C-alpha positions as CSV (number, residue, x, y, z in Angstrom):
1,M,-53.5,-168.8,109.4
2,E,-50.5,-167.4,107.6
3,T,-47.0,-168.0,109.0
4,Q,-43.6,-166.8,108.1
5,I,-41.2,-169.1,106.3
6,Y,-37.7,-168.9,107.8
7,T,-34.6,-169.2,105.6
8,P,-31.0,-169.5,106.8
9,K,-28.9,-166.4,106.5
10,E,-25.3,-166.5,105.3
11,F,-22.4,-165.6,107.6
12,P,-19.2,-165.7,105.5
13,E,-17.3,-163.6,108.1
14,L,-17.3,-166.6,110.5
15,F,-14.8,-168.4,108.3
16,N,-12.3,-165.5,108.8
17,L,-12.3,-165.7,112.6
18,K,-9.2,-166.8,114.5
19,S,-11.1,-167.9,117.5
20,L,-13.1,-170.7,115.7
21,S,-11.9,-173.3,113.3
22,K,-13.6,-174.0,109.9
23,Q,-14.8,-177.4,111.2
24,A,-16.4,-175.7,114.3
25,V,-18.1,-173.1,112.1
26,D,-19.3,-175.8,109.7
27,Y,-20.8,-177.8,112.5
28,H,-22.4,-174.7,114.0
29,L,-24.0,-173.6,110.7
30,K,-25.5,-177.1,110.2
31,L,-27.1,-177.0,113.7
32,Y,-28.4,-173.5,112.9
33,D,-29.9,-174.8,109.6
34,G,-31.5,-177.7,111.6
35,Y,-33.3,-175.3,113.9
36,I,-34.7,-173.4,111.0
37,K,-36.0,-176.6,109.4
38,K,-37.7,-177.7,112.5
39,L,-39.2,-174.2,113.2
40,N,-40.8,-174.2,109.7
41,E,-42.1,-177.7,110.3
42,I,-43.7,-176.6,113.5
43,Q,-45.2,-173.6,111.9
44,D,-46.8,-175.7,109.2
45,E,-48.1,-178.3,111.6
46,Y,-49.6,-175.6,113.8
47,K,-51.9,-174.6,110.9
48,T,-53.8,-177.9,111.2
49,I,-53.8,-178.3,115.0
50,N,-57.1,-179.1,116.7
51,L,-57.4,-176.3,119.3
52,D,-60.1,-178.1,121.1
53,T,-57.5,-180.7,122.3
54,A,-55.4,-178.1,124.2
55,N,-54.5,-179.2,127.7
56,H,-51.8,-177.9,130.1
57,N,-50.9,-181.4,131.4
58,Y,-50.2,-182.7,127.9
59,S,-51.5,-182.0,124.4
60,H,-50.1,-181.8,120.9
61,H,-51.0,-178.1,121.0
62,R,-48.9,-177.5,124.1
63,S,-46.0,-179.5,122.7
64,L,-46.0,-177.4,119.5
65,L,-46.0,-174.1,121.5
66,V,-43.1,-175.2,123.7
67,E,-41.0,-176.5,120.7
68,K,-41.8,-173.4,118.7
69,A,-40.4,-171.2,121.5
70,Y,-37.3,-173.5,121.7
71,N,-36.5,-173.5,118.0
72,Y,-37.4,-169.9,117.4
73,N,-35.2,-168.6,120.1
74,A,-32.4,-170.9,118.9
75,V,-32.6,-169.4,115.4
76,V,-32.6,-165.8,116.8
77,F,-29.8,-166.3,119.3
78,H,-27.6,-168.0,116.7
79,E,-28.1,-165.2,114.2
80,M,-27.3,-162.6,116.8
81,F,-24.2,-164.5,117.9
82,F,-23.0,-164.9,114.4
83,E,-23.7,-161.3,113.5
84,N,-21.8,-159.9,116.5
85,L,-18.5,-161.6,115.5
86,I,-15.9,-160.1,113.3
87,S,-12.3,-161.0,112.3
88,K,-10.9,-157.5,112.5
89,P,-11.0,-156.5,116.2
90,F,-11.4,-152.9,117.3
91,E,-12.2,-151.0,120.5
92,P,-15.8,-150.1,121.4
93,E,-16.7,-146.4,121.0
94,C,-16.8,-144.0,123.9
95,W,-20.6,-143.7,123.9
96,L,-21.0,-147.5,124.2
97,R,-18.4,-147.7,127.0
98,E,-20.1,-144.9,128.9
99,K,-23.4,-146.8,128.7
100,I,-21.8,-150.0,129.9
101,E,-19.9,-148.2,132.7
102,K,-23.2,-146.7,134.0
103,Y,-23.9,-150.1,135.6
104,F,-20.5,-151.8,135.8
105,K,-18.4,-148.7,136.7
106,S,-15.6,-149.8,134.4
107,F,-15.4,-151.6,131.1
108,D,-12.9,-154.1,132.5
109,T,-15.4,-155.0,135.2
110,Y,-18.0,-155.6,132.5
111,I,-15.7,-157.9,130.6
112,R,-14.9,-159.8,133.8
113,D,-18.6,-160.1,134.6
114,L,-19.4,-161.3,131.1
115,N,-16.6,-163.9,131.4
116,A,-18.2,-165.1,134.6
117,T,-21.6,-165.2,132.9
118,V,-20.2,-167.4,130.1
119,R,-18.7,-169.8,132.7
120,S,-21.9,-169.8,134.7
121,S,-24.2,-170.5,131.8
122,R,-24.9,-174.2,131.3
123,T,-26.1,-175.2,127.8
124,G,-27.3,-171.9,126.7
125,W,-26.3,-168.3,126.2
126,A,-24.5,-165.5,127.9
127,V,-26.3,-162.3,127.0
128,T,-25.5,-158.6,127.5
129,G,-28.9,-157.0,127.5
130,Y,-30.4,-153.5,127.7
131,N,-32.8,-153.4,130.6
132,H,-35.7,-151.2,129.6
133,T,-37.0,-150.9,133.1
134,D,-34.0,-149.2,134.7
135,D,-32.0,-148.0,131.6
136,T,-29.0,-150.2,132.4
137,I,-26.9,-152.8,130.6
138,Q,-26.5,-156.0,132.4
139,N,-25.4,-159.6,131.8
140,Y,-27.7,-162.6,131.9
141,A,-27.3,-166.4,131.7
142,I,-29.9,-168.2,129.7
143,D,-30.1,-171.9,129.9
144,S,-31.2,-173.9,126.9
145,H,-32.8,-171.5,124.5
146,Y,-35.8,-170.5,126.6
147,I,-35.1,-171.0,130.3
148,S,-34.6,-167.9,132.5
149,V,-35.2,-165.5,129.6
150,P,-35.7,-162.1,131.3
151,I,-38.6,-159.8,130.4
152,K,-38.1,-156.3,129.0
153,I,-34.5,-157.0,128.1
154,T,-33.1,-156.5,124.6
155,P,-30.0,-158.5,123.8
156,I,-27.2,-156.4,122.4
157,L,-24.4,-159.0,122.6
158,V,-24.8,-162.8,122.5
159,I,-22.3,-165.5,123.2
160,D,-23.1,-169.2,122.6
161,T,-22.3,-171.4,125.6
162,W,-23.6,-174.7,124.3
163,E,-20.9,-177.4,124.2
164,H,-21.0,-177.4,120.4
165,S,-19.8,-173.8,120.3
166,F,-16.5,-174.4,122.1
167,M,-15.6,-178.1,122.5
168,P,-14.4,-178.7,118.9
169,D,-11.7,-176.1,119.4
170,Y,-11.3,-175.8,123.2
171,G,-12.4,-179.0,124.8
172,I,-13.9,-178.2,128.1
173,D,-12.0,-175.0,128.5
174,K,-14.9,-172.5,128.4
175,A,-12.8,-169.7,129.8
176,G,-10.3,-170.2,127.0
177,Y,-13.1,-170.0,124.5
178,F,-14.2,-166.7,126.0
179,E,-10.7,-165.3,126.0
180,H,-10.3,-166.0,122.3
181,I,-13.7,-164.9,121.2
182,I,-14.0,-161.6,123.1
183,P,-11.4,-159.9,120.9
184,E,-13.5,-160.7,117.9
185,I,-16.7,-159.1,119.1
186,N,-18.1,-156.6,116.6
187,W,-18.7,-153.6,118.9
188,I,-20.3,-151.6,116.1
189,I,-23.1,-154.2,115.9
190,V,-23.4,-154.1,119.7
191,K,-23.7,-150.3,119.6
192,D,-26.3,-150.3,116.8
193,R,-28.4,-152.8,118.8
194,L,-28.2,-150.7,121.9
195,Q,-29.2,-147.5,120.0
196,K,-32.2,-149.3,118.5
197,A,-33.2,-150.6,121.9
198,I,-33.0,-147.2,123.5
199,S,-34.9,-145.5,120.7
200,G,-37.6,-148.3,120.7
201,V,-36.9,-149.3,117.1
């Protein structure tokens, strides 16, 4: 059984952000590295697992499957979050606005809904996703890294709502965290993700 070895990516742009302090970024990158380390450990351990011991009540096999999903999603969500941040803010292009407004009717309504999604998410993620079923863009609250993850949705914008993402700089003010981070969203990345989702890439 051959498995992929995951390696941490570099995100130098994070240190140029106004919304997050260097200390907060340092903490966050260490957590990200930790998820990658554990994911690789799980992948290696799975190679030697005794499949005959699998059981839905409890088994080592089940535990590895659950923790693989947890750590894998943590890695992917963090990478998407880091990638859709930029220190030089700019307005989203008309094409992206039109796609968003198809469901939300206005871009301001979308931003208000995303704000509410951030505040509604517990320890997890606020995700703007492309819904392949009805060709709309909607917001979703995902708890932990793998609870209430919708099917046939491609994330195009990801905001971390775990406490470690905002408490170093904003305490318990999650709304303040959103207000400072939303101007530093890289809408070009968001547009590119949406185009790939629509084209099936």
